[in-house]
C-alpha positions in Angstrom: -63.8 -17.0 -76.8 -60.5 -15.5 -75.6 -59.7 -12.7 -73.2 -58.6 -9.7 -75.0 -58.1 -7.3 -72.0 -57.7 -8.1 -68.6 -58.0 -5.7 -65.6 -56.4 -6.7 -62.2 -56.9 -4.9 -58.9 -57.4 -1.3 -60.4 -57.2 1.5 -57.7 -57.4 5.0 -58.2 -58.0 7.8 -55.8 -56.9 11.4 -54.8 -56.7 13.7 -51.8 -59.3 16.1 -51.3 -59.3 18.6 -48.5 -57.2 16.1 -46.4 -59.4 13.2 -46.8 -58.8 10.2 -49.5 -61.3 9.7 -52.1 -61.2 6.2 -53.4 -62.9 6.0 -56.6 -62.0 2.6 -57.9 -60.8 0.0 -55.2 -59.6 -3.5 -56.3 -61.5 -3.6 -59.5 -60.8 -6.5 -61.8 -62.5 -7.7 -64.9 -61.9 -9.5 -68.2 -63.1 -8.7 -71.5 -63.8 -11.2 -74.2 -63.1 -10.7 -77.8 -66.2 -10.4 -80.0 -68.4 -9.3 -77.0 -70.1 -6.1 -76.7 -70.0 -4.2 -73.4 -71.7 -1.3 -71.7 -70.8 0.8 -68.8 -73.8 2.0 -66.7 -74.0 3.6 -63.4 -75.2 6.9 -61.7 -73.4 10.1 -62.0 -69.9 10.1 -60.1 -69.9 6.4 -59.9 -66.6 6.0 -61.7 -67.4 5.1 -65.2 -65.0 7.9 -67.0 -62.3 7.2 -64.2 -62.6 3.5 -65.2 -62.3 4.2 -69.0 -59.5 6.5 -68.4 -57.7 4.2 -66.2 -57.8 1.7 -69.1 -56.6 3.9 -71.9 -53.8 5.3 -69.6 -55.2 8.9 -69.5 -55.5 8.6 -65.7 -52.5 7.0 -63.6 -53.9 3.9 -61.7 -52.3 1.3 -59.9 -53.2 -1.7 -61.8 -52.1 -4.6 -63.9 -53.8 -4.2 -67.4 -53.0 -6.8 -69.9 -54.1 -6.4 -73.6 -53.6 -9.9 -75.4 -51.7 -11.2 -72.5 -49.1 -8.3 -72.7 -49.0 -5.8 -69.8 -49.5 -2.2 -71.0 
């Protein structure tokens, strides 16, 4: 199968009371066409932030390639 979505070094964090909270740190992953994926984890582990970073809803430092094209 071919890679449809490739994420490289996603980093996302924010300032909270003078402290930097890192939510996603150097996360890389490849999604293959025709494969079903599930994102699991406890509350507060970054699942929604991860999806929001992929869709562009949250601005993350990352390289996101959709069908080989940087989005």
